[in-house]
PAMARLO-687202 format. One record per residue (C-alpha): residue number from 1; residue in three letters; chain; x negated, y, z. Coordinates in pm, 1 decimal, padded with zeros to 6 digits. Example, Ala and Ser with C-alpha at 12.3 -4.5 7.8 and 13.67 -1.06 7.14 Angstrom:
// residues 2
+-----+---------+--------+----------+----------+----------+
! num ! residuo ! cadena !       xx !       yy !       zz !
+-----+---------+--------+----------+----------+----------+
!   1 !     Ala !      A ! -01230.0 ! -00450.0 !  00780.0 !
!   2 !     Ser !      A ! -01367.0 ! -00106.0 !  00714.0 !
+-----+---------+--------+----------+----------+----------+
END
This chain:
// residues 75
+-----+---------+--------+----------+----------+----------+
! num ! residuo ! cadena !       xx !       yy !       zz !
+-----+---------+--------+----------+----------+----------+
!   1 !     Unk !      A ! -09856.6 ! -04828.4 !  23810.4 !
!   2 !     Unk !      A ! -09755.7 ! -04483.1 !  23699.1 !
!   3 !     Unk !      A ! -09530.2 ! -04423.9 !  23401.6 !
!   4 !     Unk !      A ! -09671.5 ! -04267.8 !  23087.9 !
!   5 !     Unk !      A ! -09484.4 ! -04011.0 !  22882.2 !
!   6 !     Unk !      A ! -09617.2 ! -04024.6 !  22524.3 !
!   7 !     Unk !      A ! -09789.9 ! -03712.1 !  22396.6 !
!   8 !     Unk !      A ! -09621.2 ! -03613.8 !  22071.7 !
!   9 !     Unk !      A ! -09715.8 ! -03348.2 !  21817.5 !
!  10 !     Unk !      A ! -09410.9 ! -03152.8 !  21938.6 !
!  11 !     Unk !      A ! -09536.5 ! -03159.5 !  22297.3 !
!  12 !     Unk !      A ! -09884.4 ! -03048.1 !  22188.1 !
!  13 !     Unk !      A ! -09726.4 ! -02763.9 !  21987.8 !
!  14 !     Unk !      A ! -09527.5 ! -02655.1 !  22292.9 !
!  15 !     Unk !      A ! -09835.3 ! -02664.1 !  22517.6 !
!  16 !     Unk !      A ! -10033.0 ! -02475.7 !  22252.2 !
!  17 !     Unk !      A ! -09761.7 ! -02212.2 !  22240.4 !
!  18 !     Unk !      A ! -09776.5 ! -02164.3 !  22619.5 !
!  19 !     Unk !      A ! -10155.5 ! -02134.6 !  22603.0 !
!  20 !     Unk !      A ! -10145.1 ! -01899.0 !  22301.4 !
!  21 !     Unk !      A ! -10332.7 ! -02160.5 !  22095.7 !
!  22 !     Unk !      A ! -10123.6 ! -02225.4 !  21786.3 !
!  23 !     Unk !      A ! -10222.2 ! -02535.6 !  21588.3 !
!  24 !     Unk !      A ! -10137.3 ! -02633.8 !  21232.2 !
!  25 !     Unk !      A ! -09918.2 ! -02939.7 !  21174.1 !
!  26 !     Unk !      A ! -10224.8 ! -03125.8 !  21049.5 !
!  27 !     Unk !      A ! -10414.7 ! -03050.8 !  21372.1 !
!  28 !     Unk !      A ! -10113.5 ! -03144.8 !  21583.8 !
!  29 !     Unk !      A ! -10101.8 ! -03483.4 !  21410.9 !
!  30 !     Unk !      A ! -10468.4 ! -03542.4 !  21498.4 !
!  31 !     Unk !      A ! -10466.8 ! -03399.6 !  21851.1 !
!  32 !     Unk !      A ! -10153.5 ! -03574.7 !  21981.3 !
!  33 !     Unk !      A ! -10276.8 ! -03938.0 !  21961.9 !
!  34 !     Unk !      A ! -10618.5 ! -03841.3 !  22097.9 !
!  35 !     Unk !      A ! -10467.5 ! -03657.5 !  22392.9 !
!  36 !     Unk !      A ! -10217.8 ! -03939.6 !  22446.7 !
!  37 !     Unk !      A ! -10495.0 ! -04200.6 !  22472.8 !
!  38 !     Unk !      A ! -10711.7 ! -03978.1 !  22691.6 !
!  39 !     Unk !      A ! -10433.0 ! -03895.6 !  22937.4 !
!  40 !     Unk !      A ! -10322.4 ! -04256.5 !  22966.0 !
!  41 !     Unk !      A ! -10678.0 ! -04371.5 !  23043.7 !
!  42 !     Unk !      A ! -10748.3 ! -04073.8 !  23272.4 !
!  43 !     Unk !      A ! -10434.4 ! -04145.0 !  23473.4 !
!  44 !     Unk !      A ! -10528.2 ! -04512.5 !  23505.6 !
!  45 !     Unk !      A ! -10875.6 ! -04417.1 !  23628.6 !
!  46 !     Unk !      A ! -10731.1 ! -04161.8 !  23870.3 !
!  47 !     Unk !      A ! -10491.7 ! -04421.1 !  24009.9 !
!  48 !     Unk !      A ! -10774.9 ! -04672.4 !  24051.5 !
!  49 !     Unk !      A ! -11009.2 ! -04422.2 !  24217.5 !
!  50 !     Unk !      A ! -10734.4 ! -04318.3 !  24462.4 !
!  51 !     Unk !      A ! -10750.1 ! -04661.6 !  24625.6 !
!  52 !     Unk !      A ! -10880.6 ! -04674.5 !  24982.5 !
!  53 !     Unk !      A ! -11199.2 ! -04865.1 !  24893.2 !
!  54 !     Unk !      A ! -11312.2 ! -04576.4 !  24667.6 !
!  55 !     Unk !      A ! -11242.0 ! -04285.6 !  24906.2 !
!  56 !     Unk !      A ! -11607.0 ! -04256.7 !  25018.5 !
!  57 !     Unk !      A ! -11747.9 ! -04284.2 !  24665.5 !
!  58 !     Unk !      A ! -11937.6 ! -03975.7 !  24550.2 !
!  59 !     Unk !      A ! -12080.1 ! -03884.6 !  24207.5 !
!  60 !     Unk !      A ! -12430.9 ! -04005.4 !  24124.1 !
!  61 !     Unk !      A ! -12512.1 ! -03665.4 !  23976.6 !
!  62 !     Unk !      A ! -12505.6 ! -03368.9 !  24208.8 !
!  63 !     Unk !      A ! -12483.1 ! -03022.7 !  24055.9 !
!  64 !     Unk !      A ! -12645.4 ! -02743.8 !  24253.9 !
!  65 !     Unk !      A ! -12688.4 ! -02376.8 !  24182.7 !
!  66 !     Unk !      A ! -13053.9 ! -02267.0 !  24208.9 !
!  67 !     Unk !      A ! -13119.4 ! -02040.5 !  24505.1 !
!  68 !     Unk !      A ! -12792.5 ! -02137.6 !  24666.1 !
!  69 !     Unk !      A ! -12949.6 ! -02356.2 !  24933.9 !
!  70 !     Unk !      A ! -13134.6 ! -02248.6 !  25245.4 !
!  71 !     Unk !      A ! -13499.2 ! -02180.0 !  25164.5 !
!  72 !     Unk !      A ! -13451.8 ! -02184.0 !  24788.2 !
!  73 !     Unk !      A ! -13516.2 ! -01881.3 !  24576.7 !
!  74 !     Unk !      A ! -13743.9 ! -01717.7 !  24830.5 !
!  75 !     Unk !      A ! -14110.5 ! -01640.2 !  24778.7 !
+-----+---------+--------+----------+----------+----------+
END
């Protein structure tokens, strides 16, 4: 299992600085635990879905751009 580095308000502030998205201390306190939980779960799901038995799995929903397929968009 992969290691998890906790997401702290300081880390969120640093990332916000790099992205030119400054956040107030109040927002940092709210965003950090949410991002921490999301990243931990996302990494666990990514690790699970990287297993050999899931390599051929494809999404149930397919997104297509209208007119992008042969025969579409023609009159």
